[in-house]
N, C-alpha and C positions, 0 to 999 in steps of 0.2 A: 307483281313479283310472285313467283311460286314459293311454296314453303321451303324448298330445298335451297333456293337462292336467298330467302330472307334470313335464314339462320346462319349463313356464312360469316357475315361481319362480327356478330357477338361470339360465334364459336371461335374465330381466329383470335379475337381480342382475349377471350378467356383462356385459350390455350397458351398464348404468348405470356400473359400475366401470370398464370399458374406456373409456367416454366421458369420465369424470372424469379418468382418467390421461392420455388423449390431450389433453384441454384443458390439463392442466398442462404438458405437453410444449410445446404451441403457446404457452403463456404464457411459458415459458422462452425460446423463440425470439424473442418479442417484446421481452423484457427484454435479449436478446442484441443486438438491433438498437439498442435505447435505449442500452445501455452502450457499444457501439461508437461511436455518435454522441457520447456524452459524452466518451469517451477522445480522440476526434479534436479536440473542442473544447478539452479540457485541453492536449493537445499544441500546438495552435495558440496557446494563451495562454502556454505555456512558451517557445515559439519567438519570441514577439513581441519588438519592439524594447525593450530595458530602459529604464526611466525612473529618475530620481533617487528615492531612498528617500522615500516620502511622509511628511508630518508626522504625520498620523494614520493608524494602522495597526490592522486587526482581521482576525480569521481569515477573513473573507469575501474577503480579498485573496490567499488561498492560491494559490501558483504564479505570482504577479505578477513578471515579470522587473524587476529593479532594479539600480542601480549604487550602490556606496558606496566612499568613500575615507577612509582614516584609518590607524589602527595597532592591532595586537594589543597586549595588555597583558603577555603572558607567562603569564596564568592561563588554564588550559584543563581541559577534561574529555575523557577518552578513553572512547569508546563501542565496545564490542566489535562488530567488523564483519568484512567479508571480501569478497574478489572471486573470481570463478570462475577468473580468470587467475592470481592470486597467492596464493589461500587466505586464511587468517585473518589479521586485523589489527585496526586501530582507526580510527574516525573521530575526527578532532581538532576539538572544538568549542571555539573560542577567545572569550574576552571581547574585544570590538572597540570602540575609541573612534572615532567618526566625526569628520570634520573640523568639523562643527558642534556637537560636543560630546555627542552621544548614545552611550550605552553599550549595545551590543546583542550578540546571540550570532552568531558566524560559524562555519558548518560548512565548514572548510577542505578537507576530504576525507580521503583514506586514507593511512595509514602502515602499513608492515609490522610485525610483532610485534617484531623486533629493534630498531626505532627508538622503542620505547615510552618509554625513559628518556632519549632524545636531548633536549638543551636546545633549547628553541624560545623565545628571548628576544623582547621586543617588536620588531616589525618593521613598517615602513610598507607598506601594500598598497592597490591599487585593484582592486576586485572587481566583476565582473558575475555575478549569480546570481538566485536565485528565493526569494521568501518562502515559508516552508513551516511547516506545523503537522503534523509526521509523527505517525502512530498506530502506533508501533513496539511499545509495550508492551501486555501482556495480563495476565490473571489469574495466568499461570504465570511471568511475568517476575520474576527476582530483584531485590531492592532493590540499589541501587548499593553497591559496596565503596568507601566514602568513604576508608578508610585507604590503599587501593592507587590511588585516583583512577580507578577503572574502573566504567563504567555499562554496563548491558545493553540499554538502549533510550533513545531520545531522547524526553525529556519536556520541552517547551519551558518550562513554568512552573517545574518543579523545577530545571532547568539555570540558569534566569535567577535563581532564588533563591540557588542555590549560587555563582554567579559575580557576583552583584549587578548584573545587567543588566536592561534592559527585556525583557519576554517576547516578543522579536522575534528570529526566526531566519532568516538568509540563508544559503541553500546555494549555495556557490560553483560557478560553471561555468567562469569564466575569472579568472585572477589575474595582475596585474601587480606585480612586486616579488619579493623573495626568498621563494621558496616553502618554503624549509627542509625540503625532502624530502616535502612533503605534496602528494599528487596529487588535484585536484578530482574529485568524483564528482557530475556534475550531476543535478538532479531529472529523473526519467524516469517514464513511465507503465508501464514494465514491472513495477513493483512493485504496481500496482493490479490486484486480482483481477478476472478476467472469465471465470467458469466456467459461464456460462449454456448454452453448447453442450453441455458434458458432462452437465449436469443434464437438458437436454431429451432427450438420448439415453437416459438412465436412465429417464425417465418413459415414453418410447416403448417401451422394452424391457419395462417393467412392464405397459404396455397390451397389448403382443403376448403376453406371458406369460398375463395374465388372460384374453385371448380364446382362447388356446390351451387353457387349463384348462377354460374354460366349454364349448368344443366337445367336449373329451374327456369331460367329465362328462355332457353331453347324449348323447353316443354310448353311454356306459355305461348310462344310464337306459333308453334305447331298446332296447339289446341285452337288458337284464335283463327289460324288460316284454314283449318279443316272444319 
């Protein structure tokens, strides 16, 4: 086989693989644009003017800004949490009875570990926040420690079953009334992953590596042939 014919198979293979890897990189860049636009739309929805809690609610209303008034019942769930500024702590999820008689979940916000056992009796609150169906749990998330009253992820349906509420969660952003040491943690897009740029860089690096290896192999074949 001549040198020109012997380099055709690896050359074709290298060109095809490099093209495929490059196309995957460009696809990730398109996904980056789409995700950036989506996040901007979500942020715009989060920042919109709050409306009274709708009578009918479904997960399609995720992030809808709402207002509710009523009182906590003293029943709560503590979800293991933390902040960069203050370290580990808990999110306080309270059963909340609205003025019109509905019983929902209210994510009041963050407390430090030292305040875990502090009493938080029923208190009247007016809240502005967002409807939310968080996806905190995964296959490695431990089951709640019901004896200690500690959960490791927010699961709206499971929390509603435990506190005997509707499966509706409002995450507080502003609270009027006695906060009882709980600091609101508003819904934010920072927790929504957007890794498409890093994926695109990886695919382009794979493409460059493939092109380099193909060029090196062809150089070796030509050198051996001649």
